[in-house]
N, C-alpha and C positions, 0 to 999 in steps of 0.2 A: 411504263411499259411502252416500247417503241410502237408506233403505228404502222410503220413499214419497215421492212428488212432489204438489204441490197440484193439486187438480182445477180445471179450467176451468168456471165456472158457466155454465149455459146461460140462464138467466133474465136479463132486463136489470137494470141497476141502477136504483134508485129515487130520487127527489129526497129529500134529507134522510138517506138511508141512512148508517149508520156504515162506513166503510172505514179501511184501515190500509195502511201501506207500510213496507218494510224496504230500506235501502240503505246506501251508503257516502259521505254527503255530506261535502265538504271533507275527504277523508280525512287529508290532511297536516296538518290542523288539529285536528278532531274525533277521535272514538274510531275507532281502526283496526278494532275488532270490529263495527262497523255501528251503525246507528241505527234504532229503530222508533218510528214515530209514529201517531197516529190523528186522524182528521177525519171530515167528512161530505163527501157528494155534493152540492155547492153548486149544480149545474146539470147537467141531463142532456145538454146539448150544449156544444160548446166555443165558441171565438170565433166571431162572425158566424154562429151557430147550426149550426155544423159538428157533424153528427151522429155523426162518427166519433170524437169526443172527448167527455169530460165534465169538468166544472170540480170540483175537490176543494179542501177546505180544509186538506189535510195539508201541513204545512210541507215545501218542496222547496227543495233546494240542488243546486249542481252536484255530481254523483256519485250523485244519486237516479235520473236518466234511465235508463230500461230496467229499472229495478226493478218488482217486482210490486206491484199494489193488490189488497188482498184484502178480501173481506167478513168479518164477524165469525164465521164458521164456517170460515175459512181457504181458501175458493175464490177462485181468482183471477178478479178482474172486470175487469182492465185493467193497463196498463203505464204508468209515469210517463213523461211526454212533455216537458213543459216548464213554466216559469213565466212569468207576465206581465212584460214589461220595465217595472220600476217607474220606472226613471229616464226612459224615453220618456213613459210616462204622466204622470209628474210634470211634465215640460216642457210638455206639452199641456194639461193640466187644472189644475195647481198642487197636486195631491193625490197623496200616496204610497199606492199600492194595497198591501194586506196579504193574505197566502195566497190570492193568486189564481194557482192552479196547474192543470194540465190533465194528463190521462191519456188515452191509446187505450183505448177501451172495447170490449166485446162481442168480444173476440178469439177466443172459442169458438164464436161462432155462425155 
C-alpha cells in the first residue's frame, strides 16, 4: 500500500512545460512493469481549441489512457486521454503526424 499519493496541481500547465506519463502501453508486447516517458505541453488546448484538454508530446500507445500526466515535481496536471488518429490524418493530408497526443487537464481545479 503506498504511503503517499501524487498531489493535484492547482496552477494551470504552461506552453512548453515539461511533463511525464506512466502507463502500461501495449502490455502484451512491451514491458509488463510499465513505461515512463517525458515530453512537453505542445498546446494548452486540445483539438479545435478544446480548453478541457492539452496537447502533449509524450509518446502514447493503447494502455496509456487513464494514466497520470505529472509535472517534474510529481504533481498531477492531467490524465492521458487519446492520440490523434494518424491514419485518418494521413488519408486526408498525405502526411503522418507524430506524437500528437492529448490529456485531460486541470483535473484538480
